[in-house]
C-alpha positions as CSV (number, residue, x, y, z in Angstrom):
1,X,-19.2,16.1,-1.4
2,X,-20.6,14.3,1.9
3,X,-17.6,11.5,1.2
4,X,-15.1,14.5,1.3
5,X,-16.6,15.7,4.6
6,X,-16.9,12.1,6.1
7,X,-12.7,11.8,5.1
8,X,-12.3,15.4,6.7
9,X,-13.9,14.2,9.9
10,X,-12.1,11.0,10.0
11,X,-8.8,12.9,9.5
12,X,-9.8,15.4,12.3
13,X,-10.4,12.7,14.8
14,X,-7.2,11.1,13.9
15,X,-5.1,14.1,14.9
16,X,-7.0,14.7,18.1
17,X,-6.6,11.2,19.3
18,X,-3.2,10.9,17.8
19,X,-3.9,8.0,16.0
20,X,-2.0,6.8,12.6
21,X,-4.0,8.6,9.5
22,X,-3.6,5.1,7.8
23,X,-6.0,3.3,10.2
24,X,-8.6,6.0,10.5
25,X,-8.7,6.6,6.7
26,X,-7.9,3.1,5.4
27,X,-4.9,4.2,3.4
28,X,-2.1,2.0,2.4
29,X,1.0,2.1,4.2
30,X,4.2,1.3,2.5
31,X,7.6,0.5,4.0
32,X,10.7,0.1,2.0
33,X,14.0,-1.3,3.3
34,X,16.6,-0.1,0.2
35,X,15.3,-1.0,-2.9
36,X,15.0,-4.8,-2.3
37,X,12.2,-5.3,0.1
38,X,8.5,-3.8,0.4
39,X,5.8,-4.2,3.0
40,X,2.6,-3.0,1.7
41,X,-0.1,-2.7,4.7
42,X,-4.0,-2.3,4.4
43,X,-4.2,-3.7,1.0
44,X,-7.2,-5.0,-1.1
45,X,-5.3,-8.0,-3.1
46,X,-2.9,-8.7,-5.7
47,X,-4.0,-7.9,-9.4
48,X,-0.9,-9.2,-11.1
49,X,2.3,-10.6,-10.4
50,X,5.2,-11.5,-12.6
51,X,9.0,-11.5,-11.5
52,X,9.2,-8.1,-13.4
53,X,5.8,-6.2,-12.3
54,X,3.4,-6.7,-9.4
55,X,0.1,-4.5,-9.0
56,X,-1.7,-4.3,-5.7
57,X,-5.1,-2.9,-5.2
58,X,-5.5,-0.6,-2.4
59,X,-8.5,2.1,-1.3
60,X,-6.4,4.9,-3.0
61,X,-6.1,2.9,-6.3
62,X,-3.5,0.6,-8.0
63,X,0.2,0.2,-6.5
64,X,2.4,-0.8,-9.4
65,X,5.8,-2.0,-8.7
66,X,8.3,-2.5,-11.3
67,X,11.7,-4.3,-10.9
68,X,13.7,-7.4,-11.5
69,X,13.4,-11.0,-10.0
70,X,10.7,-9.8,-7.6
71,X,8.9,-12.2,-5.5
72,X,5.8,-12.3,-3.1
73,X,7.4,-13.4,0.2
74,X,4.4,-13.2,2.3
75,X,0.7,-12.6,1.7
76,X,-1.6,-12.0,4.5
77,X,-5.0,-10.4,5.1
78,X,-3.2,-7.2,6.1
79,X,0.0,-6.8,4.4
80,X,2.2,-8.1,1.7
81,X,6.1,-8.6,1.6
82,X,7.8,-8.3,-1.7
83,X,11.5,-8.8,-2.1
84,X,13.7,-8.4,-5.3
85,X,15.2,-5.5,-7.3
86,X,12.5,-2.8,-7.2
87,X,13.2,-0.1,-10.0
88,X,9.9,2.0,-9.6
89,X,6.7,2.7,-8.0
90,X,3.7,4.2,-9.4
91,X,0.0,5.0,-7.8
92,X,-2.4,4.6,-10.6
């Protein structure tokens, strides 16, 4: 209950100050260009990496990307770039 109130307060402050919600609430931000490039910001690390499946940990759970010939092009503390033929994204 207390956590919900804290998230509600952060969301309200974010709206009042016109700040991006993903920053205030530590949410992942996913940007896709077509189905062959994805950037995941505010991640918490890579859990699994194969050319057919990549799993990324985040504050809202695991993000699973499925596809073909996928590669991690860039892994930084705050974002990950994935390239290849992406076929599906799931939030687990």
